[in-house]
Backbone as JSON, one array per atom type, in Angstrom:
{
  "sequence": "XXXXXXXXXXXXXXXXXXXXXXXXXXXXXXXXXXXXXXXXXXXXXXXXXXXXXXXXXXXXXXXXXXXXXXXXXXXXXXXXXXXXXXXXXXXXXXXXXXXXXXXXXXXXXXXXXXXXXXXXXXXXXXXXXXXXXXXXXXXXXXXXXXXXXXXXXXXXXXXXXXXXXXXXXXXXXXXXXXXXXXXXXXXXXXXXXXXXXXXXXXXXXXXXXXXXXXXXXXX",
  "N": [[8.96, -83.53, -17.57], [11.1, -83.79, -20.28], [14.44, -83.06, -21.5], [14.32, -82.43, -24.22], [11.72, -81.51, -24.57], [11.8, -79.21, -22.97], [13.61, -77.66, -24.42], [12.14, -77.32, -26.71], [9.89, -75.8, -25.82], [11.23, -73.47, -25.03], [12.22, -72.57, -27.46], [9.8, -72.04, -28.76], [8.77, -69.97, -27.18], [10.72, -67.98, -27.63], [10.26, -67.51, -30.3], [7.64, -66.45, -30.27], [8.12, -64.07, -28.81], [9.82, -62.74, -30.59], [8.09, -62.33, -32.77], [6.24, -60.63, -31.52], [7.81, -58.34, -31.06], [8.36, -57.5, -33.67], [5.76, -56.98, -34.64], [5.08, -54.91, -32.88], [6.85, -52.88, -33.68], [5.88, -52.37, -36.18], [3.2, -51.56, -35.73], [3.48, -49.51, -33.77], [5.69, -47.44, -34.49], [9.03, -46.16, -33.82], [9.3, -42.9, -32.37], [10.67, -40.21, -33.86], [12.6, -37.39, -33.1], [12.05, -34.18, -34.51], [13.66, -31.54, -36.11], [13.41, -28.09, -36.9], [11.1, -28.43, -38.36], [7.91, -28.28, -40.11], [4.82, -27.83, -38.77], [1.38, -28.58, -38.72], [-0.75, -28.39, -36.74], [-0.35, -28.0, -33.27], [-1.22, -29.21, -30.21], [-1.6, -28.47, -26.84], [-1.68, -27.93, -23.26], [0.22, -26.52, -21.9], [3.28, -24.97, -22.82], [6.72, -24.9, -22.97], [9.53, -23.04, -23.81], [12.94, -23.38, -24.07], [16.29, -22.1, -23.42], [19.71, -22.33, -24.65], [20.97, -23.3, -22.42], [19.07, -24.74, -21.17], [17.31, -23.38, -19.61], [14.1, -21.97, -18.9], [12.76, -19.85, -21.29], [10.54, -18.8, -22.61], [7.14, -19.14, -21.86], [4.02, -20.67, -22.48], [0.73, -20.85, -21.43], [-2.4, -22.33, -20.52], [-4.97, -22.25, -18.38], [-7.66, -22.83, -16.01], [-7.89, -20.42, -14.68], [-6.28, -18.48, -15.98], [-5.01, -17.41, -19.16], [-2.04, -17.19, -20.85], [1.08, -15.6, -21.93], [4.39, -15.88, -21.08], [7.42, -14.34, -20.6], [10.84, -14.71, -19.9], [13.93, -13.43, -18.48], [17.53, -13.86, -18.91], [18.39, -14.58, -16.41], [16.29, -15.86, -15.29], [14.3, -14.34, -14.18], [11.05, -12.73, -14.24], [10.12, -11.1, -17.26], [8.36, -10.11, -19.33], [4.84, -10.22, -19.38], [1.84, -11.45, -20.64], [-1.49, -11.66, -20.06], [-4.7, -13.13, -19.95], [-7.56, -12.92, -18.14], [-10.62, -13.81, -16.4], [-11.92, -11.46, -15.56], [-10.31, -9.37, -16.44], [-7.78, -8.13, -18.72], [-4.27, -8.17, -19.02], [-1.07, -6.58, -19.52], [2.17, -6.87, -18.53], [5.23, -5.4, -17.77], [8.4, -6.11, -16.56], [11.13, -5.0, -14.43], [14.77, -5.25, -14.29], [15.24, -6.48, -11.89], [13.13, -8.1, -11.45], [10.82, -6.96, -10.51], [7.57, -5.45, -10.96], [7.29, -3.02, -13.53], [5.82, -1.57, -15.45], [2.35, -1.68, -16.01], [-0.35, -2.58, -17.98], [-3.81, -2.51, -18.09], [-7.07, -3.82, -18.78], [-10.39, -3.65, -18.1], [-13.94, -4.29, -17.68], [-15.07, -1.89, -16.8], [-12.96, -0.11, -16.7], [-9.96, 1.19, -18.09], [-6.48, 1.13, -17.8], [-3.17, 2.43, -17.03], [-0.41, 1.61, -15.23], [2.39, 2.82, -13.61], [5.33, 1.87, -12.03], [7.8, 2.21, -9.37], [11.36, 1.48, -8.91], [11.34, -0.32, -6.84], [9.01, -1.64, -7.17], [6.72, -0.38, -6.31], [3.68, 1.48, -6.63], [3.68, 4.37, -8.69], [2.69, 6.21, -10.65], [-0.57, 6.41, -11.95], [-2.74, 6.04, -14.66], [-6.03, 6.33, -15.56], [-9.03, 5.42, -17.25], [-12.39, 5.81, -17.11], [-15.94, 5.25, -17.59], [-17.22, 7.74, -17.21], [-15.26, 9.51, -16.38], [-11.85, 10.64, -16.6], [-8.64, 10.0, -15.23], [-5.63, 10.9, -13.51], [-3.25, 9.83, -11.28], [-0.74, 10.62, -8.98], [1.58, 9.12, -6.9], [3.23, 9.28, -3.68], [6.39, 8.37, -2.1], [5.64, 6.71, -0.04], [3.37, 5.5, -0.82], [1.07, 7.04, -0.67], [-1.52, 9.19, -1.92], [-0.41, 11.83, -3.95], [-0.91, 13.77, -5.95], [-3.87, 14.39, -7.77], [-5.42, 14.35, -10.9], [-8.33, 15.06, -12.57], [-10.87, 14.63, -15.05], [-14.03, 15.39, -15.89], [-17.19, 15.45, -17.65], [-18.06, 18.15, -17.55], [-16.25, 19.33, -15.85], [-12.98, 20.03, -14.75], [-10.39, 19.04, -12.63], [-7.84, 19.57, -10.14], [-6.18, 18.0, -7.56], [-4.28, 18.39, -4.71], [-2.38, 16.76, -2.29], [-1.37, 16.51, 1.2], [1.47, 15.24, 3.14], [0.3, 13.4, 4.78], [-1.68, 12.41, 3.29], [-4.0, 13.85, 3.16], [-6.36, 16.17, 1.79], [-5.08, 19.21, 0.44], [-4.85, 21.36, -1.41], [-7.17, 22.43, -3.81], [-7.99, 22.74, -7.17], [-10.29, 23.87, -9.47], [-12.11, 23.79, -12.5], [-14.95, 24.74, -14.12], [-17.92, 24.95, -16.21], [-19.18, 27.16, -15.2], [-17.68, 28.38, -13.13], [-14.37, 29.19, -12.01], [-12.07, 28.03, -9.64], [-10.01, 28.12, -6.67], [-9.07, 26.35, -3.87], [-7.71, 26.42, -0.7], [-6.75, 24.43, 1.95], [-6.5, 24.29, 5.53], [-4.32, 22.75, 8.05], [-6.04, 21.38, 9.66], [-7.97, 20.59, 7.99], [-9.9, 22.42, 7.37], [-11.41, 25.1, 5.45], [-9.15, 27.53, 4.33], [-8.28, 29.5, 2.5], [-10.11, 30.77, -0.21], [-10.5, 31.18, -3.63], [-12.31, 32.57, -6.28], [-13.77, 32.77, -9.55], [-16.18, 34.01, -11.71], [-18.38, 34.36, -14.57], [-20.68, 35.87, -14.27], [-20.55, 37.24, -11.83], [-18.5, 39.29, -9.61], [-14.96, 38.73, -9.23], [-13.71, 36.82, -6.49], [-12.38, 36.62, -3.14], [-11.96, 34.7, -0.28], [-11.14, 34.5, 3.1], [-10.37, 32.43, 5.82], [-10.29, 31.52, 9.36], [-8.43, 29.18, 11.49], [-10.39, 27.53, 12.43], [-12.18, 27.52, 10.45], [-13.86, 29.66, 10.22], [-15.05, 32.54, 8.57], [-12.97, 35.27, 8.1], [-12.34, 37.35, 6.49], [-13.58, 38.71, 3.47], [-14.01, 39.44, -0.02], [-15.02, 42.76, -0.46], [-18.5, 43.54, -0.57], [-19.26, 41.02, -1.3], [-21.63, 38.57, -0.83]],
  "CA": [[9.33, -82.89, -18.86], [12.49, -84.1, -20.6], [15.25, -81.95, -22.0], [13.88, -82.07, -25.56], [10.51, -80.71, -24.43], [12.21, -77.9, -22.48], [14.21, -76.91, -25.53], [11.05, -76.96, -27.64], [9.14, -74.67, -25.25], [12.08, -72.27, -25.07], [12.26, -72.11, -28.85], [8.49, -71.46, -29.06], [8.69, -68.68, -26.48], [11.58, -67.02, -28.33], [9.61, -67.17, -31.57], [6.52, -65.55, -29.94], [8.7, -62.78, -28.45], [10.31, -62.08, -31.81], [6.92, -61.87, -33.53], [5.69, -59.47, -30.81], [8.67, -57.17, -31.3], [8.16, -57.07, -35.06], [4.42, -56.37, -34.74], [5.13, -53.64, -32.16], [7.54, -51.9, -34.49], [5.01, -52.02, -37.31], [2.03, -50.84, -35.24], [3.94, -48.32, -33.05], [7.07, -47.18, -34.86], [9.75, -45.23, -32.97], [9.09, -41.48, -32.64], [11.94, -39.53, -34.1], [12.52, -35.94, -32.92], [12.23, -33.42, -35.72], [14.16, -30.19, -35.94], [13.12, -27.17, -37.99], [10.01, -28.96, -39.16], [6.7, -27.49, -40.26], [3.73, -28.58, -38.18], [0.08, -27.96, -38.99], [-1.39, -28.06, -35.47], [0.23, -28.57, -32.06], [-2.16, -28.99, -29.12], [-1.13, -28.76, -25.48], [-2.15, -26.93, -22.3], [1.39, -25.73, -21.53], [4.42, -25.11, -23.71], [7.89, -24.21, -22.46], [10.65, -22.9, -24.73], [14.14, -23.22, -23.26], [17.47, -21.6, -24.12], [20.78, -23.32, -24.83], [21.35, -23.87, -21.13], [17.94, -25.48, -20.63], [16.46, -22.52, -18.79], [12.86, -21.57, -19.58], [12.82, -18.5, -21.85], [9.18, -18.39, -22.92], [6.14, -20.12, -21.48], [2.63, -20.46, -22.87], [-0.08, -21.67, -20.54], [-3.84, -22.15, -20.53], [-5.58, -22.91, -17.24], [-9.0, -22.34, -15.72], [-7.82, -19.05, -14.18], [-5.57, -17.52, -16.84], [-4.35, -17.81, -20.39], [-1.02, -16.17, -20.96], [2.41, -15.78, -22.48], [5.31, -15.43, -20.06], [8.78, -14.24, -21.12], [11.8, -14.59, -18.81], [15.26, -13.01, -18.9], [18.56, -14.9, -18.82], [18.55, -15.0, -15.02], [15.08, -16.55, -14.85], [13.3, -13.41, -13.66], [10.0, -12.32, -15.15], [10.47, -9.98, -18.13], [7.11, -9.61, -19.9], [3.72, -11.15, -19.17], [0.55, -11.14, -21.25], [-2.42, -12.57, -19.4], [-6.15, -12.91, -20.11], [-8.32, -13.51, -17.06], [-12.07, -13.68, -16.56], [-12.4, -10.1, -15.34], [-9.43, -8.35, -16.98], [-6.62, -8.49, -19.53], [-3.11, -7.41, -18.53], [0.28, -6.68, -20.05], [3.05, -6.42, -17.46], [6.66, -5.35, -18.08], [9.17, -6.14, -15.32], [12.48, -4.47, -14.52], [15.83, -6.26, -14.24], [15.23, -7.18, -10.6], [11.95, -8.94, -11.4], [9.67, -6.22, -10.01], [6.75, -4.83, -11.99], [7.69, -1.66, -13.91], [4.66, -0.97, -16.13], [1.24, -2.61, -16.17], [-1.51, -2.12, -18.74], [-4.95, -3.35, -17.75], [-8.36, -3.51, -19.4], [-11.53, -4.31, -17.49], [-15.21, -3.85, -18.25], [-15.37, -0.51, -16.42], [-11.76, 0.71, -16.54], [-8.7, 0.95, -18.78], [-5.49, 1.81, -16.96], [-1.73, 2.23, -17.15], [0.21, 1.79, -13.91], [3.85, 2.9, -13.65], [5.85, 1.59, -10.7], [9.2, 2.57, -9.19], [12.3, 0.36, -8.96], [10.99, -1.29, -5.79], [7.74, -2.27, -7.5], [5.61, 0.35, -5.68], [2.99, 2.31, -7.61], [4.16, 5.74, -8.76], [1.73, 7.0, -11.43], [-1.62, 5.61, -12.56], [-3.64, 6.71, -15.58], [-7.24, 5.52, -15.65], [-10.15, 5.93, -18.04], [-13.66, 5.2, -16.79], [-17.01, 5.65, -18.49], [-17.59, 9.14, -17.05], [-14.15, 10.34, -15.9], [-10.46, 10.26, -16.82], [-7.95, 10.34, -14.0], [-4.19, 10.65, -13.35], [-2.88, 9.89, -9.86], [0.69, 10.51, -8.69], [1.76, 8.68, -5.52], [4.52, 9.58, -3.09], [7.22, 7.2, -1.84], [5.01, 5.83, 0.95], [2.16, 4.99, -1.44], [-0.08, 7.91, -0.46], [-1.8, 10.06, -3.05], [0.24, 13.12, -3.93], [-1.65, 14.66, -6.84], [-4.92, 13.79, -8.61], [-5.98, 15.16, -11.97], [-9.54, 14.41, -13.06], [-11.61, 15.34, -16.09], [-15.39, 14.95, -16.12], [-17.77, 16.08, -18.84], [-18.1, 19.6, -17.42], [-15.39, 19.77, -14.75], [-11.59, 19.59, -14.68], [-9.94, 19.28, -11.26], [-6.52, 19.17, -9.66], [-6.19, 17.83, -6.1], [-2.94, 18.22, -4.15], [-2.51, 16.22, -0.93], [-0.2, 16.65, 2.05], [2.2, 13.99, 3.38], [-0.6, 12.47, 5.46], [-2.69, 11.97, 2.34], [-5.2, 14.67, 3.28], [-6.46, 17.22, 0.79], [-4.44, 20.46, 0.82], [-5.2, 22.38, -2.39], [-8.07, 22.0, -4.88], [-8.2, 23.65, -8.29], [-11.43, 23.36, -10.23], [-12.57, 24.58, -13.64], [-16.23, 24.28, -14.63], [-18.53, 25.88, -17.17], [-19.71, 28.33, -14.5], [-16.77, 29.04, -12.2], [-13.01, 28.7, -11.79], [-11.83, 28.25, -8.21], [-8.87, 27.52, -5.97], [-9.38, 26.21, -2.45], [-6.57, 26.0, 0.11], [-7.21, 23.95, 3.25], [-5.54, 24.29, 6.62], [-3.9, 21.44, 8.53], [-7.19, 20.71, 10.28], [-8.91, 20.22, 6.94], [-10.87, 23.49, 7.19], [-11.09, 26.07, 4.42], [-8.3, 28.64, 4.76], [-8.39, 30.54, 1.47], [-10.88, 30.38, -1.38], [-10.49, 32.15, -4.72], [-13.29, 32.17, -7.28], [-14.0, 33.69, -10.67], [-17.33, 33.62, -12.52], [-18.7, 35.32, -15.61], [-21.8, 36.7, -13.86], [-20.27, 38.0, -10.61], [-17.13, 39.75, -9.44], [-14.02, 37.77, -8.68], [-13.84, 36.87, -5.04], [-11.41, 35.98, -2.25], [-12.5, 34.49, 1.07], [-10.1, 34.0, 4.01], [-10.97, 31.9, 7.06], [-9.33, 31.17, 10.4], [-8.13, 27.76, 11.6], [-11.64, 26.82, 12.7], [-13.03, 27.58, 9.26], [-14.73, 30.83, 10.27], [-14.63, 33.57, 7.64], [-12.43, 36.47, 8.74], [-12.34, 38.44, 5.5], [-14.01, 38.37, 2.13], [-14.02, 40.56, -0.93], [-16.12, 43.67, -0.12], [-19.69, 43.42, -1.4], [-19.58, 39.61, -1.55], [-22.57, 38.02, 0.15]],
  "C": [[10.81, -83.18, -19.1], [13.18, -82.9, -21.22], [14.8, -81.52, -23.38], [12.63, -81.18, -25.48], [10.85, -79.29, -23.93], [12.78, -77.03, -23.6], [13.13, -76.46, -26.5], [10.25, -75.78, -27.12], [9.94, -73.38, -25.29], [12.13, -71.69, -26.47], [10.94, -71.45, -29.23], [8.33, -70.09, -28.4], [9.51, -67.61, -27.18], [10.93, -66.57, -29.62], [8.44, -66.2, -31.33], [7.03, -64.16, -29.6], [9.17, -62.02, -29.68], [9.16, -61.54, -32.65], [6.31, -60.63, -32.88], [6.5, -58.21, -31.05], [8.45, -56.61, -32.69], [6.81, -56.37, -35.22], [4.41, -55.01, -34.04], [5.81, -52.55, -32.96], [6.69, -51.44, -35.67], [3.85, -51.15, -36.86], [2.43, -49.52, -34.58], [5.4, -48.07, -33.36], [7.71, -46.17, -33.92], [9.46, -43.79, -33.4], [10.44, -40.8, -32.75], [11.77, -38.03, -33.96], [12.82, -35.24, -34.24], [12.68, -32.01, -35.39], [13.8, -29.37, -37.17], [12.04, -27.71, -38.92], [8.86, -27.98, -39.25], [5.54, -28.33, -39.78], [2.42, -27.85, -38.43], [-0.56, -27.5, -37.69], [-0.65, -28.76, -34.34], [-0.71, -28.22, -30.91], [-1.55, -29.39, -27.79], [-1.66, -27.67, -24.56], [-1.02, -26.04, -21.81], [2.52, -26.01, -22.5], [5.57, -24.28, -23.16], [8.99, -24.21, -23.51], [11.89, -22.6, -23.91], [15.28, -22.68, -24.1], [18.52, -22.7, -24.21], [21.19, -24.01, -23.54], [20.22, -24.66, -20.49], [17.04, -24.68, -19.72], [15.23, -22.08, -19.57], [12.98, -20.12, -20.01], [11.43, -17.95, -22.1], [8.24, -19.5, -22.5], [4.77, -19.71, -21.96], [1.78, -21.4, -22.03], [-1.54, -21.33, -20.69], [-4.42, -22.96, -19.39], [-6.99, -22.36, -17.05], [-8.99, -20.87, -15.32], [-7.25, -18.06, -15.18], [-5.06, -18.2, -18.1], [-3.28, -16.76, -20.67], [0.25, -16.61, -21.65], [3.37, -15.15, -21.48], [6.74, -15.48, -20.62], [9.72, -13.97, -19.95], [13.14, -14.11, -19.34], [16.27, -14.13, -18.66], [18.76, -15.4, -17.39], [17.34, -15.73, -14.48], [14.03, -15.65, -14.25], [12.23, -13.11, -14.7], [10.46, -11.12, -15.97], [9.21, -9.32, -18.69], [6.04, -10.67, -19.7], [2.47, -10.6, -19.85], [-0.45, -12.15, -20.71], [-3.86, -12.15, -19.65], [-6.87, -13.67, -19.02], [-9.81, -13.26, -17.28], [-12.52, -12.23, -16.48], [-11.5, -9.02, -15.91], [-8.33, -8.97, -17.84], [-5.46, -7.59, -19.13], [-1.89, -7.63, -19.41], [1.2, -6.1, -18.99], [4.5, -6.5, -17.95], [7.41, -5.24, -16.76], [10.54, -5.48, -15.52], [13.49, -5.6, -14.32], [15.9, -7.0, -12.91], [13.98, -8.04, -10.43], [10.73, -8.26, -10.81], [8.88, -5.62, -11.17], [7.23, -3.41, -12.26], [6.51, -0.92, -14.54], [3.59, -2.04, -16.28], [0.11, -1.92, -16.91], [-2.66, -3.07, -18.45], [-6.22, -2.88, -18.43], [-9.43, -4.35, -18.72], [-12.8, -3.76, -18.11], [-15.47, -2.37, -17.98], [-14.15, 0.4, -16.36], [-10.64, 0.23, -17.44], [-7.63, 1.73, -18.05], [-4.06, 1.48, -17.37], [-1.14, 2.55, -15.79], [1.72, 1.76, -14.08], [4.35, 2.75, -12.22], [7.32, 1.99, -10.6], [10.08, 1.32, -9.17], [11.98, -0.72, -7.93], [9.66, -1.98, -6.06], [6.54, -1.6, -6.85], [5.0, 1.3, -6.71], [3.46, 3.75, -7.53], [3.16, 6.64, -9.48], [0.7, 6.04, -12.02], [-2.51, 6.5, -13.43], [-4.84, 5.79, -15.78], [-8.3, 6.21, -16.48], [-11.39, 5.12, -17.69], [-14.72, 5.7, -17.78], [-17.28, 7.15, -18.42], [-16.46, 10.05, -16.59], [-12.81, 9.75, -16.31], [-9.64, 10.78, -15.66], [-6.46, 10.01, -14.09], [-3.87, 10.83, -11.88], [-1.38, 9.7, -9.72], [0.84, 10.19, -7.22], [3.13, 9.11, -5.0], [5.24, 8.27, -2.76], [6.64, 6.25, -0.8], [3.62, 5.4, 0.49], [0.91, 5.8, -1.11], [-0.27, 8.8, -1.69], [-1.07, 11.39, -2.87], [-0.53, 14.15, -4.73], [-2.67, 13.84, -7.62], [-5.33, 14.8, -9.67], [-7.18, 14.41, -12.53], [-10.22, 15.29, -14.1], [-12.97, 14.67, -16.26], [-15.91, 15.65, -17.37], [-17.75, 17.6, -18.74], [-17.16, 20.16, -16.38], [-13.99, 19.19, -14.9], [-11.04, 19.97, -13.32], [-8.49, 18.87, -11.07], [-6.58, 19.13, -8.14], [-4.74, 17.58, -5.66], [-3.1, 17.82, -2.69], [-1.23, 16.47, -0.13], [0.44, 15.29, 2.31], [1.35, 12.94, 4.09], [-1.68, 11.94, 4.54], [-3.99, 12.73, 2.41], [-5.17, 15.78, 2.24], [-5.86, 18.52, 1.29], [-4.87, 21.6, -0.11], [-6.08, 21.77, -3.47], [-8.17, 23.1, -5.92], [-9.3, 23.06, -9.15], [-11.82, 24.34, -11.33], [-13.86, 23.96, -14.15], [-16.75, 25.27, -15.66], [-18.96, 27.18, -16.51], [-18.68, 29.08, -13.68], [-15.4, 28.37, -12.23], [-12.67, 29.0, -10.34], [-10.57, 27.55, -7.75], [-9.22, 27.51, -4.49], [-8.16, 25.67, -1.72], [-7.1, 25.64, 1.49], [-6.1, 24.07, 4.28], [-5.21, 22.88, 7.08], [-5.03, 20.67, 9.18], [-8.24, 20.31, 9.26], [-9.98, 21.26, 6.69], [-10.43, 24.43, 6.06], [-10.25, 27.2, 5.0], [-8.43, 29.81, 3.78], [-9.18, 29.97, 0.3], [-10.84, 31.51, -2.39], [-11.46, 31.66, -5.79], [-13.45, 33.22, -8.35], [-15.15, 33.15, -11.5], [-17.57, 34.69, -13.58], [-19.76, 36.31, -15.15], [-21.45, 37.64, -12.72], [-18.8, 38.41, -10.57], [-16.25, 38.61, -8.94], [-13.96, 37.93, -7.18], [-12.7, 36.14, -4.35], [-12.04, 35.88, -0.87], [-11.39, 33.88, 1.92], [-10.77, 33.59, 5.32], [-9.88, 31.61, 8.08], [-9.17, 29.65, 10.48], [-9.38, 26.92, 11.85], [-12.58, 26.83, 11.51], [-13.99, 28.74, 9.25], [-14.19, 31.93, 9.36], [-14.18, 34.8, 8.41], [-12.38, 37.64, 7.78], [-12.83, 37.89, 4.18], [-14.0, 39.63, 1.27], [-15.24, 41.46, -0.62], [-17.29, 43.53, -1.12], [-20.08, 41.99, -1.71], [-20.49, 39.09, -0.44], [-22.12, 36.61, 0.55]]
}
């Protein structure tokens, strides 16, 4: 191949390259970023919104397990979370240290509000089931402290000791109002009852649960 042929091939190659660039620009024009535009539909499985510093402020995600909106504070900690899962829907509010503070949940058999302390441990839970409404107050070591329940015909208050064992029960029904105090061994110590049909009654028992005194005339 002489020098003229080489020059000819080089010129032909340059011409083909130039034509390819032109066609590429026509078929696939450059994508220009748009600010403050109006878009009809945007489809994606995840979307992250960042602040001026490039930190994620809001995230939207759709996966096989959860669909949710996640809001973060300036330090990157969780702030608010809305999540829809197969078995429940949740709204969670976090405190400034990133621990859960309040959680709202809805399941097929239960609606609930859970309030947590600064360390993220459960403190108070309100629950609504099909046949009962319940409020539970927990102590600092996560044991039940007080339970309030309301059934169709019964309202109850349960007070527990530090070991989580029942200590005092208060019950109101259509037939009787009663207070039951238990000893440390879990046996009945004092029982107070009031009914419409019979006299009011008091029953006192020893540590073994044996009755030592009752209202005179009470069988």
